[in-house]
BALUMDO-840871 format. One record per residue (C-alpha): residue number from 0; residue in three letters; chain; x, y, z. Coordinates in Angstrom, 1 decimal, decimal comma. Each point is the difference from the previous one (the first is absolute). Example, Ala and Ser with C-alpha at 12.3 -4.5 7.8 and 13.67 -1.06 7.14 Angstrom:
+-----+------+-----+--------+--------+--------+
: seq : type : mol :     c1 :     c2 :     c3 :
+-----+------+-----+--------+--------+--------+
:   0 :  Ala :   A :   12,3 :   -4,5 :    7,8 :
:   1 :  Ser :   A :    1,4 :    3,4 :   -0,7 :
+-----+------+-----+--------+--------+--------+
This chain:
+-----+------+-----+--------+--------+--------+
: seq : type : mol :     c1 :     c2 :     c3 :
+-----+------+-----+--------+--------+--------+
:   0 :  Met :   A :  100,2 :   90,4 :   34,2 :
:   1 :  Asp :   A :    1,4 :    1,0 :   -3,3 :
:   2 :  Gly :   A :   -2,7 :    1,7 :   -2,0 :
:   3 :  Gly :   A :    0,9 :   -1,7 :   -3,3 :
:   4 :  Pro :   A :    2,5 :    0,0 :   -2,8 :
:   5 :  His :   A :    1,9 :    2,9 :   -1,5 :
:   6 :  His :   A :   -2,8 :    1,0 :   -2,4 :
:   7 :  Leu :   A :   -1,6 :    3,2 :    1,0 :
:   8 :  Gly :   A :   -2,2 :    2,1 :   -2,2 :
:   9 :  Gly :   A :    0,6 :   -2,2 :   -2,9 :
:  10 :  Leu :   A :    3,8 :    0,5 :   -0,3 :
:  11 :  Pro :   A :    2,6 :   -2,4 :    1,5 :
:  12 :  Val :   A :    2,3 :    1,1 :    2,7 :
:  13 :  Pro :   A :    3,4 :   -1,7 :   -0,7 :
:  14 :  Ala :   A :    1,9 :   -1,7 :    2,8 :
:  15 :  Pro :   A :    3,1 :    2,0 :    1,1 :
:  16 :  His :   A :    3,2 :   -0,4 :   -2,0 :
:  17 :  Arg :   A :    3,4 :    1,7 :   -0,2 :
:  18 :  Gly :   A :    0,4 :    2,5 :   -2,7 :
:  19 :  Asn :   A :    0,1 :    3,7 :   -0,9 :
:  20 :  Ala :   A :   -3,7 :    0,5 :   -0,5 :
:  21 :  Arg :   A :   -0,7 :    3,7 :    0,7 :
:  22 :  Gly :   A :   -3,8 :    0,3 :   -0,4 :
:  23 :  Leu :   A :   -1,8 :    0,7 :    3,3 :
:  24 :  Pro :   A :   -2,4 :   -2,8 :    1,0 :
:  25 :  Ala :   A :   -3,4 :    1,6 :    0,1 :
:  26 :  Val :   A :   -3,5 :   -1,1 :    1,1 :
:  27 :  Ala :   A :   -2,7 :    2,4 :   -1,3 :
:  28 :  Leu :   A :   -3,2 :    0,6 :    1,9 :
:  29 :  Val :   A :   -2,7 :    0,7 :   -2,6 :
:  30 :  Leu :   A :   -3,2 :    2,0 :    0,7 :
:  31 :  Ala :   A :   -2,4 :   -0,7 :   -2,8 :
:  32 :  Leu :   A :   -2,3 :    2,6 :   -1,4 :
:  33 :  Ala :   A :   -3,1 :   -2,1 :    0,1 :
:  34 :  Leu :   A :   -3,4 :    0,2 :    1,8 :
:  35 :  Gly :   A :   -1,0 :   -2,8 :    2,3 :
:  36 :  Ala :   A :    3,5 :   -1,0 :    1,0 :
:  37 :  Val :   A :    1,1 :   -0,5 :    3,6 :
:  38 :  Trp :   A :    0,9 :    3,3 :    1,7 :
:  39 :  Leu :   A :    2,7 :    0,5 :    2,7 :
:  40 :  Ala :   A :   -1,1 :    1,7 :    3,2 :
:  41 :  Gly :   A :   -2,8 :    1,8 :   -1,8 :
:  42 :  Ser :   A :    2,5 :    2,1 :   -1,9 :
:  43 :  Pro :   A :   -1,1 :    2,4 :   -2,7 :
:  44 :  Gly :   A :    1,8 :   -0,5 :   -3,3 :
:  45 :  Arg :   A :    0,9 :   -3,4 :   -1,4 :
:  46 :  Pro :   A :   -0,6 :   -3,5 :    1,3 :
:  47 :  Trp :   A :    2,5 :   -2,8 :    0,1 :
:  48 :  Ser :   A :    0,8 :   -2,7 :   -2,6 :
:  49 :  Pro :   A :    2,9 :   -2,4 :   -0,9 :
:  50 :  Ala :   A :    3,5 :    1,1 :   -0,6 :
:  51 :  Pro :   A :    3,0 :   -1,0 :   -2,1 :
:  52 :  Val :   A :    3,3 :   -1,1 :    1,6 :
:  53 :  Val :   A :    3,5 :    0,5 :   -1,3 :
:  54 :  Ala :   A :    3,1 :   -1,3 :    1,9 :
:  55 :  Ala :   A :    3,7 :    0,1 :   -0,3 :
:  56 :  Val :   A :    3,1 :   -0,5 :    2,1 :
:  57 :  Gly :   A :    3,4 :    1,6 :    0,0 :
:  58 :  Gly :   A :    3,5 :   -0,7 :    0,7 :
:  59 :  Ala :   A :    3,4 :    1,0 :   -1,4 :
:  60 :  Pro :   A :    2,5 :    0,0 :    3,0 :
:  61 :  Gly :   A :    1,6 :    3,3 :   -1,1 :
:  62 :  Asp :   A :   -3,4 :    1,7 :    0,4 :
:  63 :  Arg :   A :   -0,3 :   -0,9 :    3,7 :
:  64 :  Pro :   A :    0,8 :    2,2 :    3,0 :
:  65 :  Thr :   A :    2,6 :   -1,0 :    2,6 :
:  66 :  Pro :   A :   -1,4 :   -3,3 :    1,5 :
:  67 :  Gly :   A :   -1,8 :    0,2 :    3,3 :
:  68 :  Val :   A :   -0,7 :    3,8 :    0,0 :
:  69 :  Gly :   A :   -2,6 :    0,6 :    2,7 :
:  70 :  Ala :   A :   -0,2 :   -3,6 :    1,1 :
:  71 :  Ala :   A :   -0,5 :   -1,1 :    3,6 :
:  72 :  Asp :   A :    0,8 :   -3,3 :    1,6 :
:  73 :  Ala :   A :   -3,6 :   -0,9 :    0,5 :
:  74 :  Pro :   A :   -3,5 :    1,0 :   -1,3 :
:  75 :  Leu :   A :   -0,9 :    3,5 :    0,9 :
:  76 :  Gly :   A :   -3,6 :   -1,0 :    0,7 :
:  77 :  Arg :   A :   -2,2 :   -3,1 :    0,0 :
:  78 :  Pro :   A :   -3,4 :   -0,5 :   -1,8 :
:  79 :  Pro :   A :   -3,0 :   -0,5 :    2,2 :
:  80 :  Ala :   A :   -1,2 :   -3,4 :    0,8 :
:  81 :  Val :   A :   -3,1 :   -0,4 :   -2,2 :
:  82 :  Pro :   A :   -2,1 :   -3,1 :   -0,7 :
:  83 :  Glu :   A :    0,5 :   -1,5 :   -3,5 :
:  84 :  Leu :   A :   -3,4 :    0,9 :   -1,4 :
:  85 :  Gly :   A :   -1,2 :    1,3 :   -3,3 :
:  86 :  Thr :   A :    1,8 :    0,0 :   -3,3 :
:  87 :  Trp :   A :    3,3 :    1,5 :   -1,1 :
:  88 :  Ser :   A :    2,7 :   -0,3 :   -2,7 :
:  89 :  Phe :   A :    3,6 :    1,0 :   -0,5 :
:  90 :  Leu :   A :    1,4 :    1,8 :   -3,1 :
:  91 :  Gln :   A :    3,2 :   -2,0 :    0,0 :
:  92 :  His :   A :    1,5 :   -3,1 :    1,6 :
:  93 :  Gln :   A :    3,4 :   -1,3 :    0,7 :
:  94 :  Gly :   A :    1,3 :   -3,0 :   -1,9 :
:  95 :  Asp :   A :   -1,9 :   -2,4 :    2,2 :
:  96 :  Gly :   A :   -3,2 :    1,4 :   -1,4 :
:  97 :  Glu :   A :   -1,4 :    0,5 :    3,5 :
:  98 :  Thr :   A :    2,0 :    2,6 :    1,9 :
:  99 :  Pro :   A :   -1,1 :    3,5 :   -1,1 :
: 100 :  Val :   A :    2,5 :    2,7 :   -1,1 :
: 101 :  Ala :   A :   -0,1 :    2,8 :    2,7 :
: 102 :  Tyr :   A :    1,8 :    3,0 :    1,3 :
: 103 :  Asp :   A :    2,9 :   -0,6 :    2,5 :
: 104 :  Pro :   A :   -1,5 :    0,4 :    3,5 :
: 105 :  Cys :   A :    3,5 :    0,8 :    1,4 :
: 106 :  Arg :   A :    0,1 :    3,4 :   -1,7 :
: 107 :  Pro :   A :   -2,5 :    2,8 :   -0,3 :
: 108 :  Val :   A :   -2,1 :    0,6 :   -3,2 :
: 109 :  His :   A :    0,7 :    3,6 :   -0,8 :
: 110 :  Tyr :   A :   -2,5 :    1,9 :   -2,1 :
: 111 :  Val :   A :   -0,3 :    3,5 :   -1,6 :
: 112 :  Val :   A :   -2,9 :    1,8 :   -1,5 :
: 113 :  Arg :   A :    0,0 :    2,3 :   -3,0 :
: 114 :  Pro :   A :   -2,6 :    2,7 :    1,0 :
: 115 :  Asp :   A :   -0,8 :    1,2 :   -3,6 :
: 116 :  Gly :   A :   -3,6 :   -0,6 :   -0,7 :
: 117 :  Ala :   A :   -0,9 :   -1,2 :    3,5 :
: 118 :  Pro :   A :   -3,6 :    0,4 :    1,0 :
: 119 :  Ala :   A :   -1,2 :    1,7 :    3,1 :
: 120 :  Glu :   A :    1,2 :   -2,0 :    3,1 :
: 121 :  Gly :   A :    2,0 :   -2,2 :   -2,3 :
: 122 :  Ala :   A :    3,0 :    0,0 :    2,3 :
: 123 :  Arg :   A :   -2,1 :   -1,0 :    3,0 :
: 124 :  Leu :   A :   -1,7 :   -2,8 :   -2,0 :
: 125 :  Val :   A :    3,4 :   -1,4 :   -1,2 :
: 126 :  Ala :   A :    1,3 :    0,0 :    3,6 :
: 127 :  Glu :   A :   -3,1 :   -1,7 :    1,3 :
: 128 :  Ala :   A :    0,2 :   -2,7 :   -2,8 :
: 129 :  Val :   A :    3,7 :   -0,6 :    0,7 :
: 130 :  Ala :   A :   -0,8 :   -0,3 :    3,8 :
: 131 :  Glu :   A :   -2,7 :   -2,6 :   -0,7 :
: 132 :  Val :   A :    2,3 :   -2,1 :   -2,2 :
: 133 :  Ser :   A :    2,9 :    0,3 :    2,5 :
: 134 :  Ala :   A :   -2,2 :   -1,2 :    2,9 :
: 135 :  Ala :   A :   -1,3 :   -2,9 :   -2,1 :
: 136 :  Thr :   A :    3,5 :   -1,2 :   -1,0 :
: 137 :  Gly :   A :    2,2 :    1,1 :    2,9 :
: 138 :  Leu :   A :    2,3 :    1,7 :   -2,6 :
: 139 :  Arg :   A :    1,4 :    3,3 :    1,1 :
: 140 :  Phe :   A :   -0,7 :    2,8 :   -2,5 :
: 141 :  Val :   A :    1,9 :    3,3 :    0,2 :
: 142 :  Ala :   A :   -1,2 :    3,1 :   -1,7 :
: 143 :  Asp :   A :    2,8 :    1,8 :   -1,8 :
: 144 :  Gly :   A :   -2,1 :    3,0 :   -0,9 :
: 145 :  Ala :   A :   -0,6 :    1,5 :   -3,4 :
: 146 :  Thr :   A :    1,9 :   -0,7 :   -3,3 :
: 147 :  Asp :   A :    0,1 :    1,5 :   -3,5 :
: 148 :  Glu :   A :    0,3 :   -3,5 :   -1,5 :
: 149 :  Ala :   A :   -2,6 :   -0,9 :   -2,6 :
: 150 :  Trp :   A :   -1,4 :   -3,4 :   -0,7 :
: 151 :  Ser :   A :    1,9 :   -2,1 :   -2,5 :
: 152 :  Glu :   A :   -0,5 :   -3,5 :   -1,3 :
: 153 :  Asp :   A :    3,8 :   -0,2 :   -0,2 :
: 154 :  Arg :   A :    0,6 :    1,4 :    3,5 :
: 155 :  Pro :   A :    3,5 :   -1,0 :    1,2 :
: 156 :  Ala :   A :    0,0 :   -1,9 :    3,3 :
: 157 :  Thr :   A :    2,9 :    2,1 :    1,1 :
: 158 :  Gln :   A :    0,4 :    3,8 :   -0,4 :
: 159 :  Pro :   A :    3,1 :    1,1 :    1,9 :
: 160 :  Gly :   A :   -0,1 :    3,5 :   -1,3 :
: 161 :  Arg :   A :   -3,5 :    0,5 :    1,4 :
: 162 :  Tyr :   A :   -0,3 :   -2,4 :    3,0 :
: 163 :  Gly :   A :    3,6 :   -1,0 :    0,8 :
: 164 :  Asp :   A :    1,6 :   -3,4 :    0,4 :
: 165 :  Arg :   A :   -3,2 :   -2,1 :    0,6 :
: 166 :  Trp :   A :   -2,9 :   -1,5 :   -1,8 :
: 167 :  Ala :   A :   -2,3 :    2,7 :   -1,3 :
: 168 :  Pro :   A :   -3,0 :    0,6 :    2,2 :
: 169 :  Val :   A :   -3,5 :   -1,1 :   -1,0 :
: 170 :  Leu :   A :   -1,4 :    2,8 :   -2,1 :
: 171 :  Val :   A :   -3,6 :    1,3 :    0,3 :
: 172 :  Thr :   A :   -1,2 :    2,4 :   -2,7 :
: 173 :  Trp :   A :   -3,2 :    1,5 :   -1,4 :
: 174 :  Glu :   A :    0,0 :   -0,4 :   -3,7 :
: 175 :  Thr :   A :   -2,1 :    0,3 :   -3,2 :
: 176 :  Pro :   A :   -0,3 :   -2,2 :   -3,0 :
: 177 :  Ala :   A :    2,4 :    2,3 :   -1,8 :
: 178 :  Thr :   A :    2,8 :   -0,8 :    2,5 :
: 179 :  Val :   A :   -1,1 :   -3,6 :    0,8 :
: 180 :  Pro :   A :   -1,6 :   -1,5 :   -3,1 :
: 181 :  Ala :   A :   -1,3 :   -2,9 :    2,2 :
: 182 :  Leu :   A :   -2,4 :    2,4 :    1,6 :
: 183 :  Ala :   A :   -1,8 :    0,6 :   -3,2 :
: 184 :  Gly :   A :   -3,7 :   -0,7 :   -0,1 :
: 185 :  Thr :   A :   -1,3 :   -1,6 :    3,1 :
: 186 :  Val :   A :    3,2 :   -0,7 :    2,0 :
: 187 :  Ala :   A :    0,2 :    1,7 :    3,4 :
: 188 :  Gly :   A :    3,4 :   -1,0 :    1,1 :
: 189 :  Val :   A :    3,0 :   -2,2 :   -0,7 :
: 190 :  Ala :   A :    2,6 :   -1,4 :    2,5 :
: 191 :  Gly :   A :    2,7 :   -2,6 :    0,4 :
: 192 :  Ser :   A :    3,5 :   -0,7 :    1,3 :
: 193 :  Glu :   A :    3,3 :   -1,3 :   -1,4 :
: 194 :  Ala :   A :    1,5 :   -3,2 :    1,3 :
: 195 :  Trp :   A :    3,8 :   -0,6 :    0,2 :
: 196 :  Ser :   A :    2,1 :   -2,9 :    1,2 :
: 197 :  Ala :   A :    3,6 :   -0,2 :    1,3 :
: 198 :  Gly :   A :    0,1 :   -3,7 :   -0,6 :
: 199 :  Gly :   A :   -2,5 :   -0,8 :    2,7 :
: 200 :  Pro :   A :   -3,8 :    0,7 :    0,2 :
: 201 :  Tyr :   A :   -1,5 :    2,7 :   -2,2 :
: 202 :  Val :   A :   -0,9 :    3,2 :    1,9 :
: 203 :  Tyr :   A :   -1,9 :    3,0 :   -1,0 :
: 204 :  Val :   A :    2,2 :    3,0 :    0,2 :
: 205 :  Thr :   A :   -2,0 :    2,9 :   -1,3 :
: 206 :  Gly :   A :   -3,4 :    0,8 :   -1,6 :
: 207 :  Ala :   A :   -2,4 :    2,6 :   -1,2 :
: 208 :  Val :   A :   -3,6 :    1,0 :    0,2 :
: 209 :  Ala :   A :   -1,7 :    2,3 :   -2,6 :
: 210 :  Val :   A :   -3,6 :    1,2 :    0,6 :
: 211 :  Asp :   A :   -2,2 :    1,7 :   -2,6 :
: 212 :  Ala :   A :    0,1 :    3,7 :    1,1 :
: 213 :  Gly :   A :   -3,1 :    1,0 :   -1,8 :
: 214 :  Trp :   A :   -2,1 :   -2,8 :    1,6 :
: 215 :  Ala :   A :    1,5 :    0,7 :    3,4 :
: 216 :  Ala :   A :   -0,9 :    3,7 :   -0,3 :
: 217 :  Ser :   A :   -3,5 :   -0,8 :   -1,1 :
: 218 :  Val :   A :   -0,7 :   -2,1 :    3,1 :
: 219 :  Gly :   A :    2,1 :    1,8 :    2,6 :
: 220 :  Gly :   A :   -2,6 :    2,6 :    0,9 :
: 221 :  Ser :   A :   -2,2 :   -2,3 :    2,0 :
: 222 :  Pro :   A :    0,6 :   -2,4 :    3,0 :
: 223 :  Glu :   A :   -1,3 :   -2,9 :   -2,1 :
: 224 :  Gly :   A :    2,3 :    0,9 :   -2,9 :
: 225 :  Arg :   A :    3,0 :    0,3 :    2,3 :
: 226 :  Ala :   A :   -0,8 :   -3,4 :    1,5 :
: 227 :  Ala :   A :    0,0 :   -1,4 :   -3,5 :
: 228 :  Leu :   A :    3,3 :    1,6 :   -0,8 :
: 229 :  Arg :   A :    1,5 :   -1,3 :    3,2 :
: 230 :  Gly :   A :   -1,2 :   -3,5 :   -0,9 :
: 231 :  Val :   A :    1,7 :    0,3 :   -3,4 :
: 232 :  Leu :   A :    3,2 :    1,1 :    1,7 :
: 233 :  Val :   A :   -0,1 :   -3,0 :    2,4 :
: 234 :  His :   A :   -0,8 :   -2,3 :   -2,9 :
: 235 :  Glu :   A :    2,9 :    1,3 :   -2,1 :
: 236 :  Leu :   A :    2,5 :   -0,1 :    3,0 :
: 237 :  Ala :   A :   -1,1 :   -3,6 :    0,7 :
: 238 :  His :   A :    1,1 :   -0,7 :   -3,6 :
: 239 :  Val :   A :    3,3 :    1,7 :    0,7 :
: 240 :  Val :   A :    0,8 :   -2,3 :    2,9 :
: 241 :  Gly :   A :   -1,0 :   -3,1 :   -2,0 :
: 242 :  Leu :   A :   -3,8 :   -0,7 :    0,1 :
: 243 :  Gly :   A :   -1,8 :   -0,9 :   -3,2 :
: 244 :  His :   A :   -3,7 :    0,1 :   -1,0 :
: 245 :  Val :   A :   -2,5 :   -2,6 :    1,2 :
: 246 :  Asp :   A :   -3,5 :   -0,8 :   -1,2 :
: 247 :  Asp :   A :   -1,7 :    0,6 :    3,3 :
: 248 :  Pro :   A :   -2,2 :    3,1 :    0,5 :
: 249 :  Gly :   A :    0,6 :   -0,1 :    3,8 :
: 250 :  Glu :   A :    3,7 :    0,9 :   -0,5 :
: 251 :  Leu :   A :    1,4 :    3,5 :   -0,9 :
: 252 :  Met :   A :    2,3 :   -1,8 :   -2,4 :
: 253 :  Ser :   A :   -2,9 :   -1,1 :   -2,1 :
: 254 :  Pro :   A :    0,3 :    1,8 :   -3,4 :
: 255 :  His :   A :   -3,5 :    1,2 :    0,8 :
: 256 :  Gly :   A :    0,9 :    1,4 :    3,4 :
: 257 :  Ser :   A :   -1,9 :   -0,8 :    3,2 :
: 258 :  Ala :   A :   -3,2 :    1,5 :    1,4 :
: 259 :  Thr :   A :    1,9 :    1,6 :    2,9 :
: 260 :  Gly :   A :    3,0 :    1,2 :   -1,8 :
: 261 :  Arg :   A :    2,1 :   -1,6 :    2,8 :
: 262 :  Leu :   A :    2,3 :   -3,0 :    0,2 :
: 263 :  Gly :   A :   -1,9 :   -3,3 :    0,3 :
: 264 :  Pro :   A :    1,1 :   -3,1 :    1,9 :
: 265 :  Gly :   A :    1,8 :   -1,5 :   -3,0 :
: 266 :  Asp :   A :    1,8 :    3,3 :   -0,7 :
: 267 :  Arg :   A :    1,2 :    0,0 :    3,6 :
: 268 :  Ser :   A :    1,1 :   -3,6 :   -0,1 :
: 269 :  Gly :   A :    2,0 :    0,6 :   -3,2 :
: 270 :  Leu :   A :    1,6 :    3,2 :    1,3 :
: 271 :  Ala :   A :    1,0 :   -1,6 :    3,2 :
: 272 :  Arg :   A :    1,7 :   -2,8 :   -2,0 :
: 273 :  Leu :   A :    1,8 :    2,7 :   -2,1 :
: 274 :  Gly :   A :    1,3 :    1,5 :    3,3 :
: 275 :  Arg :   A :    1,9 :   -3,2 :    0,7 :
: 276 :  Gly :   A :    2,2 :    0,2 :   -3,0 :
: 277 :  Ala :   A :    3,7 :   -0,7 :    0,0 :
: 278 :  Cys :   A :    2,7 :    2,4 :    1,3 :
: 279 :  Glu :   A :    2,6 :    0,3 :   -2,7 :
: 280 :  Pro :   A :    3,0 :    2,1 :    1,1 :
: 281 :  Gly :   A :    1,8 :   -0,9 :   -3,3 :
: 282 :  Leu :   A :   -2,2 :    2,5 :   -1,9 :
+-----+------+-----+--------+--------+--------+
């Protein structure tokens, strides 16, 4: 089922359109400094609370790489068969208002990690979170190693000087409110992807995740804290591939998190649907 309209965290997510919008779509996971709130995985630090959403799409033809770079003739993997249980929502839909915007399953989703500010075991936790989202979607993720690229709200979707003739890989960084103003106050992380069209369906081509480095360092010293951080990474990566928030405490995509810090039945149903996106060799 579709978890609802494009209104998440109080701000509307616009339907895809052609244009030259450069701002990175971002969904922020907010951890509120308040007593008595719901805690994720018993983590020390800050509990979860609702988050704002910002979205944008891109597309000037001259900014695109050579069409079809890295594309295969068939999906590289398939999502697991899961029962349609629970609650889920999608960040953006195609023009029919029903089909979600998703990554192209016929090409790998490359990602890079900027190590600056990473907490202890940060690299392992990112890899584990990526593996969980990959298994739930069937999308093939490829780690391209470390990068010196910093987060930018105006991040170009292609950077041939840094990454070659292809869409820029998904960027994972550890940031502060000074470098990512959206992390000010109670925000633990922001994430999103950019959708493009070659005249057919819209497809996510790149994205980014930024996690509050100070919070991550404060919780990373205990197993419970690392479990909480891993849950945040999975939550944000699920935003990257297209899942939105839901008002269901049994799902990890609830803005309040889930009691287990793991994907719930609706999360898995939505992610499996996102793994069946359109192959688009024209991009």
